[in-house]
C-alpha positions as CSV (number, residue, x, y, z in Angstrom):
1,M,-18.1,3.0,30.2
2,R,-17.6,4.4,26.8
3,F,-14.3,6.8,26.4
4,Y,-13.4,9.8,23.8
5,V,-9.6,9.6,23.0
6,D,-8.3,12.3,21.0
7,Y,-5.5,10.9,18.5
8,D,-2.8,13.7,18.0
9,D,-0.7,14.5,21.2
10,C,-2.6,12.2,23.2
11,L,-1.9,8.8,21.6
12,C,0.8,9.7,19.4
13,E,3.7,12.8,19.8
14,T,2.3,14.9,17.0
15,A,3.4,18.2,18.0
16,R,7.3,17.0,18.6
17,A,7.4,15.9,14.8
18,F,6.0,18.8,13.8
19,S,9.0,20.4,15.6
20,G,11.3,18.6,13.4
21,L,9.2,19.0,10.4
22,A,9.4,22.6,10.6
23,K,13.8,23.0,11.5
24,R,14.2,20.5,8.1
25,L,11.8,22.6,6.0
26,F,12.0,26.1,7.2
27,G,15.3,26.1,9.6
28,I,13.1,27.3,12.2
29,T,13.6,26.1,15.4
30,V,11.2,26.2,18.4
31,P,11.6,23.5,21.0
32,Y,8.7,21.8,22.2
33,D,8.1,22.8,25.7
34,K,8.1,26.3,23.9
35,M,4.8,25.4,21.4
36,Y,2.5,27.5,23.5
37,F,-0.3,27.8,20.4
38,F,-2.2,24.7,19.6
39,N,-2.4,26.5,16.2
40,L,1.1,25.6,14.3
41,Q,1.4,28.1,12.4
42,D,1.1,30.8,15.3
43,S,3.7,28.3,17.5
44,F,6.1,28.5,14.8
45,K,5.1,32.0,13.2
46,L,4.8,30.8,9.5
47,T,3.7,32.2,6.4
48,D,0.2,31.2,4.9
49,E,2.1,29.5,2.3
50,E,4.8,28.1,4.7
51,Y,1.9,26.7,7.4
52,S,0.2,25.0,4.3
53,L,3.5,23.1,2.9
54,L,4.0,22.2,7.0
55,M,0.5,20.7,6.8
56,K,0.4,18.8,3.5
57,E,4.0,17.1,4.5
58,G,3.2,16.6,8.1
59,H,0.5,14.6,6.5
60,R,2.4,12.3,4.2
61,P,1.7,8.6,4.8
62,E,5.5,8.1,5.4
63,E,5.3,11.1,8.6
64,L,2.1,9.9,10.1
65,S,3.7,6.3,10.1
66,A,6.8,7.5,11.9
67,Y,5.0,9.3,14.8
68,E,6.0,8.1,18.1
69,E,3.6,7.2,20.8
70,T,2.8,8.9,23.9
71,P,4.3,6.6,26.8
72,G,1.9,4.5,28.7
73,A,-1.2,5.2,25.8
74,G,-1.3,1.9,23.9
75,R,-0.7,-0.1,27.6
76,V,-3.5,2.2,28.8
77,L,-6.1,1.8,26.5
78,N,-5.7,-2.1,26.6
79,E,-6.3,-2.7,30.2
80,W,-10.0,-0.5,30.0
81,I,-10.6,-2.5,26.7
82,D,-9.4,-5.7,28.9
83,K,-12.2,-4.8,31.4
84,G,-15.1,-4.1,29.2
85,H,-14.6,-0.9,28.3
86,E,-15.4,1.1,24.8
87,I,-12.4,3.5,23.3
88,C,-13.1,5.8,20.5
89,V,-10.6,7.3,19.0
90,I,-12.2,10.6,17.6
91,T,-9.7,12.4,15.3
92,G,-9.3,16.2,13.9
93,R,-7.3,14.4,10.9
94,P,-8.7,14.5,7.4
95,F,-10.3,11.6,6.2
96,S,-7.9,11.1,3.7
97,T,-5.5,10.0,6.5
98,Y,-7.9,7.3,7.8
99,E,-6.0,4.3,6.4
100,V,-2.5,5.1,7.6
101,S,-4.0,6.5,11.2
102,R,-5.8,2.7,11.2
103,S,-2.3,1.1,10.3
104,W,-0.6,3.2,13.2
105,L,-3.2,2.0,15.9
106,D,-3.2,-1.2,14.8
107,E,1.1,-1.7,14.7
108,H,1.0,-0.1,18.1
109,G,-1.4,-3.0,19.7
110,L,-4.4,-0.9,19.3
111,K,-6.4,-3.1,16.7
112,R,-9.6,-3.1,19.2
113,V,-10.2,0.4,19.4
114,D,-12.7,2.2,16.7
115,L,-11.3,5.4,14.9
116,F,-13.5,8.0,13.6
117,C,-12.3,11.2,11.8
118,L,-14.4,14.3,13.0
119,N,-14.3,17.8,11.3
120,K,-13.0,19.6,14.3
121,Y,-11.7,22.5,12.9
122,G,-13.7,22.7,9.7
123,R,-10.6,21.6,7.7
124,E,-12.2,18.7,5.2
125,S,-12.3,20.1,1.8
126,F,-14.3,17.1,0.6
127,Y,-16.8,15.1,3.1
128,K,-17.2,11.4,2.2
129,K,-20.3,9.9,4.2
130,N,-18.9,6.6,5.4
131,D,-19.1,5.1,8.8
132,F,-15.8,6.5,10.0
133,S,-16.4,10.3,9.0
134,L,-18.0,12.3,11.1
135,E,-19.9,15.9,11.1
136,P,-20.5,17.8,14.1
137,D,-24.4,16.5,14.0
138,D,-23.1,13.1,13.6
139,Y,-20.7,13.1,16.6
140,Y,-23.2,14.9,18.9
141,R,-25.1,11.7,18.9
142,M,-22.6,9.8,20.6
143,R,-22.4,9.7,24.0
144,F,-19.5,9.3,26.3
145,D,-18.5,9.0,29.7
146,Y,-14.5,10.3,30.0
147,A,-12.8,12.4,27.6
148,I,-9.0,12.7,27.2
149,E,-8.0,15.4,25.1
150,D,-5.2,18.0,24.7
151,S,-6.5,20.6,22.6
152,P,-8.5,23.9,24.1
153,L,-10.1,24.2,20.8
154,A,-12.2,20.6,21.1
155,F,-13.5,21.5,24.6
156,R,-16.9,23.0,22.6
157,F,-17.5,19.5,21.6
158,F,-18.3,18.7,25.2
159,D,-20.9,20.8,25.8
160,H,-23.7,18.2,25.1
161,L,-22.5,16.1,27.7
162,P,-22.8,17.5,31.5
163,D,-21.7,14.7,32.9
164,L,-18.9,13.9,31.2
165,K,-15.4,13.5,33.2
166,V,-12.8,15.3,30.6
167,M,-9.0,14.5,31.4
168,I,-6.7,17.2,29.4
169,Y,-3.4,15.6,28.7
170,D,-1.0,18.5,29.8
171,R,0.6,20.2,26.7
172,P,2.3,23.4,26.6
173,W,-0.2,24.8,24.2
174,N,-3.1,24.3,26.9
175,R,-1.0,25.4,30.3
176,G,-2.8,29.0,30.1
177,C,-6.3,28.0,28.8
178,E,-9.3,28.4,31.3
179,V,-10.8,25.3,32.5
180,P,-14.5,25.2,31.4
181,G,-15.7,23.6,34.0
182,D,-14.9,21.1,37.7
183,N,-15.6,18.4,35.8
184,Y,-11.9,18.9,33.7
185,F,-8.7,17.2,35.3
186,R,-5.1,18.3,34.3
187,C,-3.4,15.3,34.1
188,T,0.3,14.9,33.7
189,D,0.7,11.7,32.1
190,W,-1.2,8.0,31.3
191,D,-0.4,6.8,34.5
192,D,-1.7,10.2,35.8
193,I,-5.0,9.7,33.4
194,S,-5.3,6.2,34.5
195,E,-5.3,6.4,38.5
196,R,-8.0,9.3,38.4
197,I,-10.6,6.8,36.4
198,P,-12.5,4.3,39.0
199,I,-12.7,1.3,36.9
């Protein structure tokens, strides 16, 4: 089987890190469990200028390298790989972060997963064609059996795969979202995800 796995807030605790960063940069305290919006500008009530600075700082290599692993992620993914399944990490991070993101995966025992940067949210200011960056048209040629995703904004990327089963990693910003279909399952953690996938 082939798996789509989102990076931020599925493999690593990105939102928790951004919460700390917002406090350091702007003195804004929004506890993780009160981050009700996927858009961090809305969660932290930032101006456009503040949001731009937050994103710039949060994507510096030093910051990305320090993000904590989501408990159980590496263990479960390696169990799947050991059983012969293929893991594709599909991230909305800009391609400029590819190297540090790849290094983070390697350092956390995930050397055998593939990593692709998909322009999910129209954030790429420059698209460099290579084997690891994807525009939507490239992505829509890919096929998956299961997906693990936390962002409601990314659910539209599954419409072309009617048989796909989507594990929604439970996060504060997706608890109020409408589930697109009965092939979507809310999961509390990686053990829950693993138990729901019969492999």
